C-alpha positions in Angstrom: 15.2 2.4 -5.2 16.2 2.5 -1.4 13.5 3.3 0.1 12.3 -0.6 -0.7 15.2 -1.7 1.2 13.8 -0.2 4.3 10.1 -1.7 3.9 7.7 -2.7 5.0 7.5 -0.4 8.1 8.2 -2.7 11.2 8.4 -0.1 14.3 8.2 3.2 13.3 4.5 3.6 12.3 4.3 7.5 12.6 6.2 7.5 9.2 3.6 5.7 7.3 1.8 8.9 6.2 5.4 9.8 4.9 6.3 6.8 3.2 2.6 6.1 1.5 2.8 9.8 0.0 6.1 9.0 -1.6 5.1 5.6 -2.7 1.9 7.3 -4.2 4.0 9.7 -6.0 6.5 6.8 -7.2 3.7 4.7 -8.8 2.1 7.5 -10.6 5.4 8.8 -12.3 7.5 5.8 -12.4 4.8 2.9 -12.3 7.5 0.7 -14.8 10.1 0.9 -12.6 8.7 0.2 -9.6 6.2 -2.3 -10.4 8.5 -5.3 -9.0 7.7 -3.8 -5.7 4.2 -3.7 -5.6 3.3 -7.0 -3.9 5.7 -5.6 -1.1 4.4 -2.5 -1.0 0.2 -3.9 -1.6 1.3 -6.2 1.6 2.2 -3.7 4.1 -0.4 -1.3 3.1 -3.0 -3.7 3.9 -1.0 -5.5 7.1 -0.5 -2.0 8.4 -3.8 0.3 7.7 -5.5 -1.3 10.7 -2.8 -1.5 13.3 -3.5 1.0 16.1 0.3 2.3 15.9 -0.5 3.9 12.9 -1.6 7.6 12.7 -5.1 8.5 12.0 -4.2 11.0 9.1 -2.0 8.2 7.3 -5.4 5.6 7.2 -6.8 7.9 4.3 -3.2 8.0 2.1 -2.7 4.4 2.7 -6.6 3.8 1.3 -5.8 6.1 -1.7 -2.4 4.7 -2.6 -4.2 1.5 -2.7 -7.3 2.8 -4.6 -4.7 4.6 -6.9 -3.1 1.1 -7.7 -6.2 -0.2 -8.0 -8.0 2.1 -10.4 -4.6 3.0 -12.7 -3.2 -0.6 -12.8 -6.0 -3.2 -12.1 -4.2 -6.2 -13.9 -1.3 -5.5 -11.3 -3.2 -5.3 -8.3 -5.5 -8.5 -8.6 -2.6 -9.9 -9.5 -0.9 -9.4 -6.2 -4.2 -9.6 -4.5 -4.2 -13.1 -5.3 -1.1 -13.9 -3.8 -2.2 -12.3 -0.2 -3.2 -14.3 2.5 -7.3 -14.3 2.8 -7.3 -11.8 6.3 -5.1 -9.3 4.1 -7.5 -9.5 0.9 -10.1 -9.0 3.2 -8.5 -5.9 4.6 -7.9 -4.3 1.5 -11.4 -5.0 -0.1 -12.6 -3.1 2.6 -10.8 -0.1 2.2 -11.4 -0.1 -1.4 -14.9 -0.4 -0.4 -14.7 2.5 2.2 -15.2 6.3 1.6 
């Protein structure tokens, strides 16, 4: 899909809400086709979720994306987590545990 050619978000963090809403839908409906992009998406989510440039209303959507992948595709999620550097793993873990 074309969307993956434009990731990760680098400048227009106001789009995080729309991007992760779209990613949530893609992963829910087309996981097999989209799975190869999972590492890039989880890494992007981890790297921007605490960024002050991300609008506050996007944070729960990004968190829901991470939780959805973790819940529905835990094996793939854990494999990706093992490839992330320690600071990003800590961020993801923190947001998985946040209410």
